[in-house]
C-alpha positions in Angstrom: 100.4 138.5 92.5 99.0 136.3 89.8 102.4 134.4 89.5 102.3 133.6 93.3 98.8 132.3 92.9 99.8 130.1 89.9 102.9 128.7 91.7 100.8 128.0 94.8 98.1 126.3 92.8 100.6 124.3 90.8 102.3 123.0 94.0 98.9 122.1 95.5 97.9 120.2 92.4 101.2 118.4 92.2 100.9 117.3 95.9 97.4 115.9 95.3 98.5 114.0 92.2 101.4 112.3 94.0 99.8 111.4 97.3 98.1 108.4 95.8 101.2 106.7 94.4 102.0 103.2 95.7 105.4 102.8 94.2 108.3 105.1 93.2 110.4 104.9 90.0 112.5 102.1 91.5 109.5 99.9 92.0 109.6 100.3 95.8 106.6 101.3 97.9 106.6 105.0 98.7 103.9 105.2 101.3 103.7 103.3 104.6 103.2 100.0 102.7 105.5 97.1 103.1 107.2 95.6 100.1 107.3 91.8 100.0 107.3 88.8 97.7 105.1 85.7 97.7 107.0 82.4 98.1 105.6 78.9 97.8 106.5 76.9 100.9 104.3 73.9 100.2 107.3 71.6 100.8 107.0 72.2 104.5 104.2 70.5 106.5 101.1 72.7 106.7 102.5 75.5 104.6 101.4 77.2 101.4 102.1 80.7 100.1 104.0 82.9 102.5 104.8 86.6 102.3 108.5 87.3 102.8 109.5 90.9 103.6 111.8 92.9 105.9 109.5 92.2 108.9 110.1 88.5 108.3 107.8 85.7 107.1 104.1 86.4 107.3 101.4 83.8 107.0 98.3 85.3 105.3 95.0 84.2 106.9 92.9 84.5 103.8 94.1 84.9 100.3 90.5 84.9 99.2 90.4 88.7 99.8 93.3 89.1 97.3 92.3 90.5 93.9 93.5 88.0 91.3 95.4 84.8 91.9 98.4 85.0 94.3 101.3 83.1 92.8 104.9 82.6 93.9 107.2 85.3 92.7 104.6 88.1 92.8 106.0 91.3 94.4 103.5 93.3 96.4 103.1 96.6 98.3 100.8 95.7 101.2 99.5 96.6 104.7 98.3 94.1 107.2 97.0 93.7 110.7 97.7 90.8 113.1 95.2 88.0 113.0 94.7 85.8 116.1 95.1 82.1 115.7 97.4 79.2 115.4 99.2 77.8 112.4 100.5 74.4 111.5 103.2 75.9 109.3 104.6 78.1 112.1 107.1 80.2 110.0 105.7 83.6 111.0 102.8 85.4 112.5 99.4 85.1 110.9 98.1 88.3 109.3 95.1 89.7 107.5 95.9 91.9 104.5 94.2 95.2 104.6 95.6 96.7 101.4 97.4 95.1 98.5 98.9 96.3 95.2 100.8 94.1 92.8 104.1 95.7 91.6 
């Protein structure tokens, strides 16, 4: 009976410890986050830093909420919500980042 309790407790503890991970051993996001890379598109009129990911190109509304300094080449795990508005760059939808972790 004590062994069953120990095994159950160990499994419960392990699940709590791994729920908070943001990336797996390969460097990919392991929760519902999206993995992407920041690219510098300042060569196009009205463009700046763009997030490139499987969903396509995303224009971030406000990099000011980003911890640190966003730079081209950074890889991120992130979540976002659509942000209403128009863009001069027009390479993708405008989004507001809700969660960000640098890989």
